[in-house]
Structure formats: structure tokens, C-alpha cells
C-alpha positions as CSV (number, residue, x, y, z in Angstrom):
1,M,27.8,-4.5,51.3
2,L,25.3,-3.1,50.5
3,V,23.9,-1.6,53.2
4,M,28.1,0.2,53.2
5,V,27.6,1.7,48.9
6,L,24.1,3.1,49.9
7,G,25.7,5.1,53.0
8,I,28.3,5.9,50.3
9,F,25.7,7.3,47.4
10,L,23.6,9.7,50.5
11,T,27.0,10.7,51.3
12,Y,28.4,11.7,48.4
13,L,24.8,13.2,47.5
14,L,24.1,16.0,50.4
15,V,27.9,16.7,49.6
16,Q,27.7,17.7,46.0
17,P,25.3,19.8,46.3
18,T,26.9,21.7,49.1
19,V,30.5,21.2,46.7
20,G,27.9,23.5,44.8
21,K,27.0,26.2,46.9
22,M,30.9,26.9,48.1
23,L,31.6,28.0,44.9
24,V,29.2,30.1,43.5
25,G,28.8,33.9,43.9
26,G,32.4,33.8,41.1
27,Q,34.2,33.9,45.0
28,S,37.5,32.8,45.0
29,L,40.0,30.5,46.8
30,R,42.2,33.1,47.9
31,S,38.9,35.1,48.9
32,L,37.8,32.8,50.9
33,N,39.6,32.4,55.0
34,S,41.8,29.6,55.7
35,R,39.5,27.1,57.3
36,N,37.0,27.9,54.6
37,Q,39.3,26.8,52.5
38,Q,40.9,24.1,54.4
39,L,37.1,22.9,54.4
40,L,36.6,23.2,51.4
41,E,39.7,21.1,49.5
42,Q,38.5,18.7,52.0
43,T,35.0,18.5,50.7
44,L,36.7,17.5,47.3
45,R,38.6,15.0,48.3
46,N,35.9,13.8,49.9
47,K,33.9,14.2,47.0
48,R,36.4,13.1,44.4
49,L,36.5,9.7,46.8
50,L,33.2,9.3,46.6
51,D,32.9,9.8,42.9
52,D,35.4,6.9,42.6
53,I,34.1,4.6,44.8
54,I,30.3,5.0,43.5
55,N,31.7,4.6,40.0
56,N,34.2,1.7,40.7
57,T,31.4,-0.2,42.4
58,P,30.5,-3.4,40.3
59,A,26.9,-2.3,41.5
60,V,24.9,-0.4,39.2
61,I,23.6,2.3,40.7
62,F,21.1,5.2,39.8
63,I,18.8,8.5,39.8
64,K,15.6,8.5,38.2
65,D,13.0,11.9,39.0
66,M,9.7,11.3,39.3
67,E,8.5,10.5,36.0
68,G,11.3,8.2,35.4
69,R,14.0,10.1,33.8
70,Y,17.3,9.3,34.9
71,L,19.5,12.1,36.4
72,H,22.5,10.0,37.4
73,V,24.1,7.0,36.6
74,N,27.3,6.2,38.2
75,Q,29.8,3.6,35.6
76,A,28.6,-0.1,36.1
77,H,25.6,1.3,35.0
78,A,26.5,3.0,32.0
79,T,29.1,-0.1,31.9
80,E,26.1,-2.3,31.7
81,R,24.1,-0.6,28.7
82,G,27.4,-0.2,26.3
83,L,26.8,3.6,27.1
84,P,28.5,6.6,28.1
85,I,26.8,7.7,30.8
86,G,25.8,11.9,29.0
87,E,23.8,9.1,26.5
88,I,21.7,7.5,29.3
89,I,20.8,11.0,32.0
90,G,17.7,13.1,31.1
91,K,16.2,9.3,29.0
92,S,13.7,7.2,30.5
93,D,12.7,2.9,30.6
94,F,10.8,3.2,27.7
95,D,13.9,5.0,25.8
96,L,16.5,2.3,26.8
97,H,14.2,-1.4,27.2
98,S,11.6,-3.1,25.3
99,P,7.8,-1.7,26.5
100,E,7.2,-4.9,28.9
101,N,10.8,-3.9,30.2
102,A,9.7,-0.5,30.7
103,E,6.5,-1.5,32.4
104,L,7.8,-3.6,34.6
105,V,10.4,-1.5,36.0
106,R,8.2,1.7,36.1
107,T,6.1,-0.5,38.4
108,N,8.6,-1.5,40.6
109,D,9.2,1.9,40.9
110,H,6.3,3.1,42.2
111,R,6.1,0.5,44.5
112,A,9.2,1.2,46.6
113,I,7.6,5.1,46.3
114,E,3.9,4.1,47.5
115,K,5.4,2.3,50.3
116,N,7.9,4.8,50.5
117,A,9.9,2.7,51.8
118,P,12.8,0.4,50.6
119,I,12.2,-2.6,48.2
120,I,14.0,-5.9,46.3
121,V,12.7,-7.2,43.4
122,E,14.3,-9.3,40.8
123,E,13.7,-7.9,37.5
124,Q,14.9,-9.9,34.5
125,L,15.4,-7.1,31.5
126,E,17.1,-7.2,27.9
127,I,20.0,-5.5,27.5
128,D,22.2,-6.6,23.4
129,G,19.4,-9.2,22.9
130,E,20.2,-11.0,26.1
131,M,18.2,-11.8,28.9
132,R,20.1,-9.9,32.3
133,T,18.1,-11.4,35.7
134,F,19.0,-7.8,38.5
135,I,18.3,-8.2,42.4
136,T,17.9,-4.4,42.9
137,T,17.0,-2.6,45.8
138,K,15.5,0.5,44.8
139,F,13.7,3.2,47.8
140,P,12.7,7.1,47.5
141,L,14.8,9.9,48.2
142,K,13.4,13.0,50.5
143,D,13.9,16.6,50.3
144,L,14.4,19.0,53.5
145,D,10.4,18.8,53.9
146,G,10.2,15.4,53.3
147,E,8.0,15.3,50.0
148,T,10.2,12.8,47.6
149,Y,12.1,13.5,44.8
150,A,13.0,10.8,42.7
151,I,13.9,7.1,43.2
152,C,17.1,5.7,43.9
153,G,17.9,1.7,43.1
154,I,21.6,-0.6,43.7
155,A,21.1,-3.2,41.3
156,T,24.0,-6.4,41.0
157,D,23.2,-8.4,37.8
158,V,23.0,-11.7,39.5
159,T,22.4,-14.5,36.2
160,D,25.5,-16.0,36.3
161,I,24.8,-16.8,39.7
162,K,21.1,-18.2,38.7
163,K,22.6,-19.6,35.3
164,S,24.9,-21.5,37.6
165,E,21.8,-23.0,40.3
166,E,19.8,-24.3,37.1
167,L,22.9,-25.6,36.2
168,K,23.2,-26.8,39.2
169,H,19.9,-28.1,39.8
170,A,19.6,-30.0,36.3
171,L,22.9,-31.9,37.7
172,E,21.0,-33.0,40.2
173,T,18.5,-34.0,38.5
174,A,20.4,-35.6,35.9
175,E,22.4,-37.7,38.9
176,T,18.2,-38.8,40.7
177,A,17.4,-40.0,37.2
178,N,20.1,-41.8,37.3
179,Q,20.6,-43.4,39.8
180,A,17.3,-43.7,39.9
181,K,17.8,-46.1,36.3
182,S,20.6,-47.5,38.4
183,I,18.3,-49.1,40.7
184,F,15.7,-50.3,38.4
185,L,18.5,-52.0,35.8
186,A,19.5,-53.8,39.5
187,N,16.0,-54.6,39.8
188,M,15.1,-56.0,36.8
189,S,18.2,-58.1,36.4
190,H,16.8,-59.5,39.4
191,E,13.2,-59.4,38.4
192,L,14.2,-61.7,35.2
193,R,16.4,-64.0,36.3
194,T,14.3,-64.9,39.1
195,P,11.5,-66.5,37.1
196,L,13.6,-68.0,34.1
197,H,15.8,-69.6,37.5
198,G,12.3,-70.7,38.3
199,I,11.7,-72.3,35.0
200,L,15.2,-73.9,34.6
201,S,15.1,-75.6,37.3
202,Y,11.3,-77.2,38.1
203,A,11.6,-77.8,34.1
204,E,15.5,-79.9,34.8
205,L,14.0,-81.7,37.8
206,G,11.6,-82.6,35.6
207,K,13.3,-83.9,33.1
208,D,15.8,-85.6,35.3
209,R,12.6,-87.3,37.8
210,I,10.2,-88.0,34.7
211,D,10.3,-91.6,35.2
212,S,10.8,-92.1,38.9
213,I,8.3,-89.0,40.3
214,S,4.5,-89.2,40.5
215,N,1.9,-87.4,38.3
216,E,1.0,-85.2,41.1
217,K,4.4,-83.2,41.6
218,L,4.8,-83.5,37.8
219,R,2.5,-81.3,37.5
220,R,3.1,-79.3,40.6
221,Y,6.4,-78.8,38.0
222,F,5.0,-77.6,35.4
223,E,2.5,-75.3,37.5
224,N,5.2,-73.7,38.9
225,I,7.1,-73.3,35.9
226,Q,4.1,-71.8,34.9
227,I,4.3,-69.1,37.0
228,S,6.9,-68.5,36.1
229,G,6.6,-67.9,32.6
230,K,3.4,-65.3,33.4
231,R,5.9,-63.4,35.9
232,L,8.1,-63.9,33.2
233,L,5.9,-62.8,30.0
234,N,4.3,-59.0,32.7
235,L,8.0,-58.1,32.8
236,L,8.6,-58.0,29.2
237,N,5.3,-57.0,28.4
238,G,6.0,-54.0,31.6
239,L,8.9,-53.2,29.6
240,L,7.4,-52.9,26.3
241,D,4.6,-50.7,27.0
242,L,7.0,-48.6,28.8
243,S,9.4,-48.4,25.6
244,K,6.0,-47.6,23.5
245,L,5.0,-44.8,25.7
246,E,8.4,-43.2,25.4
247,A,8.6,-43.7,21.2
248,G,4.6,-42.3,21.4
249,K,3.6,-45.6,19.7
250,F,1.1,-46.2,22.1
251,E,-2.2,-46.9,20.7
252,L,-5.7,-46.9,22.5
253,V,-8.7,-49.4,21.3
254,Y,-12.5,-47.6,22.2
255,E,-15.3,-49.7,23.1
256,N,-18.2,-49.6,25.4
257,S,-17.1,-51.2,28.4
258,D,-18.7,-51.7,32.1
259,L,-16.0,-50.4,34.8
260,L,-17.0,-52.4,37.5
261,E,-16.7,-55.3,35.7
262,I,-13.3,-54.9,35.1
263,L,-13.3,-54.1,38.3
264,N,-14.8,-57.7,39.3
265,G,-12.5,-59.5,37.0
266,C,-9.5,-57.5,38.6
267,I,-10.0,-59.0,42.5
268,D,-11.3,-62.6,40.8
269,E,-7.7,-62.2,38.8
270,Q,-5.9,-61.6,42.0
271,S,-7.7,-63.5,44.5
272,P,-5.5,-66.3,45.7
273,E,-3.1,-63.3,46.8
274,I,-6.2,-61.5,48.5
275,G,-6.7,-64.4,50.5
276,K,-3.7,-65.9,51.6
277,K,-3.6,-61.8,53.5
278,S,-6.6,-62.7,54.7
279,L,-7.5,-59.2,53.4
280,E,-11.9,-57.9,52.9
281,I,-12.8,-56.7,49.6
282,V,-15.6,-53.6,50.3
283,K,-16.6,-52.5,46.9
284,P,-19.4,-49.3,46.3
285,Q,-23.2,-49.4,48.6
286,T,-24.6,-46.7,46.4
287,R,-24.7,-47.5,42.1
288,V,-23.2,-45.4,40.4
289,D,-23.4,-45.2,36.4
290,T,-19.8,-47.2,35.6
291,Q,-20.7,-47.0,32.3
292,I,-17.7,-45.6,30.0
293,E,-16.0,-45.3,26.6
294,C,-12.4,-46.8,27.4
295,D,-9.6,-49.2,26.1
296,R,-10.8,-51.9,28.2
297,S,-8.0,-54.2,28.3
298,K,-5.7,-51.1,28.8
299,I,-7.8,-49.9,32.1
300,F,-8.0,-53.4,33.5
301,Q,-4.2,-52.6,32.9
302,V,-4.4,-49.9,35.4
303,I,-6.9,-51.3,38.0
304,R,-4.9,-55.0,38.5
305,N,-1.7,-52.6,39.2
306,L,-3.9,-50.4,41.9
307,L,-5.3,-53.8,43.4
308,S,-1.9,-55.4,43.9
309,N,0.1,-52.4,45.0
310,A,-2.8,-52.0,48.0
311,I,-2.6,-55.6,48.3
312,K,0.8,-55.6,48.6
313,F,1.1,-52.7,51.2
314,S,-2.0,-53.3,53.0
315,H,-1.6,-55.5,56.7
316,T,-2.8,-59.2,56.8
317,G,-6.2,-59.0,58.1
318,G,-7.1,-55.7,56.5
319,V,-9.8,-53.7,54.3
320,I,-9.5,-52.8,51.3
321,E,-11.9,-50.6,50.5
322,I,-13.5,-49.8,46.7
323,E,-15.5,-46.2,45.2
324,F,-17.1,-44.5,42.4
325,A,-18.4,-41.2,42.1
326,D,-19.6,-39.0,39.4
327,R,-17.2,-35.8,38.1
328,R,-16.8,-33.7,36.1
329,L,-13.7,-32.7,34.3
330,H,-11.7,-29.6,33.5
331,S,-9.8,-29.3,30.6
332,S,-9.1,-26.1,28.0
333,A,-11.6,-27.5,25.9
334,G,-14.3,-27.4,28.6
335,E,-16.1,-29.7,30.9
336,T,-16.9,-33.1,30.0
337,D,-18.8,-36.3,32.3
338,A,-16.8,-38.0,34.2
339,I,-16.4,-41.5,36.9
340,E,-13.8,-41.4,39.5
341,M,-12.9,-44.7,40.7
342,C,-10.6,-44.6,44.4
343,L,-8.8,-47.5,45.7
344,T,-7.6,-46.8,49.8
345,D,-5.8,-49.9,51.0
346,D,-5.0,-50.6,54.8
347,G,-1.0,-50.1,54.8
348,D,0.2,-47.2,56.2
349,G,0.7,-45.1,53.7
350,I,2.8,-43.0,51.1
351,D,6.0,-40.8,52.7
352,S,4.6,-37.3,52.1
353,D,8.1,-36.9,49.6
354,D,7.8,-39.6,47.8
355,L,3.2,-38.3,46.6
356,E,4.8,-36.4,43.7
357,I,7.1,-39.0,42.5
358,I,5.8,-42.4,42.6
359,F,3.6,-42.0,39.0
360,D,7.5,-41.4,38.0
361,K,9.5,-43.7,35.4
362,F,11.9,-45.8,37.4
363,A,10.5,-44.8,40.9
364,Q,9.9,-45.9,44.1
365,S,8.1,-45.1,46.9
366,K,10.3,-45.0,50.1
367,N,7.9,-47.9,51.8
368,H,8.4,-50.3,48.4
369,E,9.5,-53.9,49.9
370,P,12.7,-55.0,48.3
371,G,12.2,-55.9,44.7
372,G,9.8,-55.1,41.4
373,T,10.7,-51.7,38.8
374,G,9.2,-49.2,39.9
375,L,7.5,-49.4,36.4
376,G,3.1,-50.2,36.9
377,L,2.9,-47.3,38.5
378,S,4.8,-44.8,35.9
379,I,2.3,-46.6,33.2
380,S,-0.7,-47.0,34.6
381,H,-0.3,-42.7,35.2
382,E,-0.1,-42.7,31.3
383,I,-2.8,-44.8,30.1
384,I,-4.8,-42.2,32.3
385,K,-3.2,-39.5,30.6
386,L,-3.5,-40.8,26.6
387,H,-7.6,-41.3,27.7
388,Q,-7.0,-37.5,28.9
389,G,-8.0,-38.2,32.6
390,E,-6.5,-38.6,35.8
391,I,-4.8,-40.2,38.3
392,W,-2.9,-38.8,41.6
393,A,-2.0,-40.5,45.0
394,E,-3.0,-38.8,48.7
395,N,-3.3,-40.5,52.2
396,S,-5.9,-41.6,54.1
397,T,-7.3,-38.8,57.0
398,H,-7.4,-42.8,58.8
399,H,-4.9,-45.1,57.6
400,G,-3.2,-46.1,54.4
401,A,-2.7,-44.5,50.7
402,V,-5.6,-43.4,48.6
403,L,-5.4,-43.6,45.0
404,R,-7.9,-41.8,42.4
405,I,-8.3,-42.6,38.9
406,I,-10.9,-40.0,37.4
407,L,-11.6,-41.1,33.1
408,P,-14.4,-39.1,30.8
409,R,-17.3,-41.1,30.0
410,K,-17.2,-41.1,26.1
411,K,-14.3,-41.4,23.5
412,P,-13.1,-38.0,23.7
413,R,-12.4,-36.1,20.5
414,A,-9.0,-36.1,18.6
415,R,-7.0,-33.2,20.0
416,E,-5.9,-30.7,17.2
């Protein structure tokens, strides 16, 4: 379509001066010989045809001189601007647009002239108080000597198409979020029901057999009830943390802490799971100062979650490596001393499509084992953000996934 319009329009440019030359000198049609009269009539018909096509095409067409003044515009251009054609001719973009818009248009004009070839650009212009988006082809016009004397443009208003695409994207995003929440609710229902079922089952067994079973078996019943109760409590705490984070009521209590000490506490807590899979934990060999100011319980929660994931996804008999390093954190407030903790598991890594979403609420990796709520990494991400730190995931060059967190060593000043 664009090629056809270009061809017609360029033919129009060639025909128009021809007609003018044939009518100069005061000659009338009667004084011309029959052949020239037929040629003139055919040329006039062609000009009228081209005028009708150009002025009825929905594409915006214009020609500007080297100073940026409009030499010709079609009816679509005039309609778009809400002005008669005569009020546009002779004006520049600085007369018709805001300075910012005019500068953008003029810059693109110069690009086409300097490139000496057609260019296709997207331009956003404010028209009647509304931002409109145009896809415009611009190209230089040359005279018989090959010198550029004007710039021509053919533009299509794609605002409605863009809005439709944005709406479609928004709907797809909402649908994805809705599916994630549905999966989350299904998993949460399962995760809540499992420990509750365990608590009720062992409590009922203990009640029915209290007079006939040994104290050792009764003790195991109580231990299982305790394990299920702790699991249920962790789930409920996760939901409570999420609700506080979304409500902006998740407060930090800073204190002097040792990141290595927090890590050792998490390892001790999860030693049974580490032993079940015969995993080896390799801790830092070089001594980095691990003293920081942070909310100790919240950072313990983050490291516990990262270590738990590493244990879950590592292969039996594998190695989990943990390292510390000195870093600098960059922010709008400047640079500050920081510490990085890097945790590498011995699993299959993270699908590349999941690297950007695993910290999203309710999101779960494609490699995720059945069950779970998908809240752990999301809550960890929010806790690190509240500390004005950074957290991200990547894949190791050798094997497994790498989770990194960077925390400022000192309590950040309150943001103004």
C-alpha cells in the first residue's frame, strides 16, 4: 500500500509542473493542434485522478522545503490537524506543534536528508491535547541536477492500533497473574490441609490408643504433631508477611549483626535436611568482615529461604557453596560499603525464562517441585529491598543456580 501511494504521489509531482508549463504564454486549447490538445486533456484527467487519490487516501502526506516550511499537504493531513490546507502551507512544525514535538520532527527530517535515503520513524505528537503515534516514511526530493530541494513524508496514524496492543498486553498480564494466583490458592489449600491433617490424625491416634501404646510411640505422635504445627505456623507467617508487605506495614528493627553467624544458625537449623541428602556445605575460606546493621530476624528469614531452596534442588551427595565478598552499592543517594553473599546449589539450574520472574509474587520456576506456595523468594526480595539492598538469580557456568544478595553494611538513611 505504501509503495503504491509513493508511486502515485511521485507521479503527481512530475505531472503538476508539466500542466503548468502547457498553460503558460496565454495559449488557449483552440490554438493547440489536435495532438497537443489530446495530450493536455489526458494530462488534466490524470492530474484530477491523482488529486482525488492523494486527497482521499487515509495516509498523511506532506512536502516541506529545506527550511521546514510546508509546500504541500493532502486532505488527510489537514483533517488530522483540524486546519484548512491553506492555513498549513507556508508554516513550519514550530508553528503547528509544541517546541519539543517540532524539534523531534525536524531532527527526523534532517536524518532523512543526511542519509540521502528513505527512513521509517515512529513519532509521538500532541494534537488537540491528545498524544498520537505516527509511523512515518521520510525521504528527500531531488531536482534534475540531483540536488535535494525538499523533504517528503507519508505517515500513518497507529494510535488506535498501539492502544489495542497495549490493552491486549494488559489483558494477557492480568490473565497470567490470575492463573498464578489460582495455582497459588490451589497449592496453599494443599499446603495448609497437609499439616492440619497430620495434626488431627496423630492427635486422634494418641487419644484412641493412650491406654494401649508405649510412651515412646506416644512421644513420636507428639513429635509429628509438633512438626506439622511448625510447618503450619511457617505457612501462616508467610501469608502474614505478604499481607504486611503489600500494606506497607512491614517494619524493620535494625541491630548490629554478624552475617556469618546468621548463616551458621540457618545451617544448624536445617542440618537434618542437609544430612538426609548427604550434602556438603562449603563455607567461605577467606575472612571477610561480615558485621552489618540489619533486621537480624528478617535476614535470617531470607538466608533460611535461600538455603532451603538450595537443599531442595541440589542432587543427593552434592555440594552447596557459600561465599562472602566486599562490595559497593550504587544508588541515587551515592555509594555505600556493602557485603555480598553468594549461594550456589548443585542442581539443574533455573530455566532462562524464569530468571526474571522467580521473585514475583505467586511465581514458581518450571523446575519447581510439586507443592509449595511460591512466596519464599518473593518475600525475600521485598525484605532485601526494604534494606535497600539487591537480590538476583543467575545460572552457574558449571552447574546449578546462583542466588546473590548485597546488603549495605550500615543502616541506610531514611529516604526523603
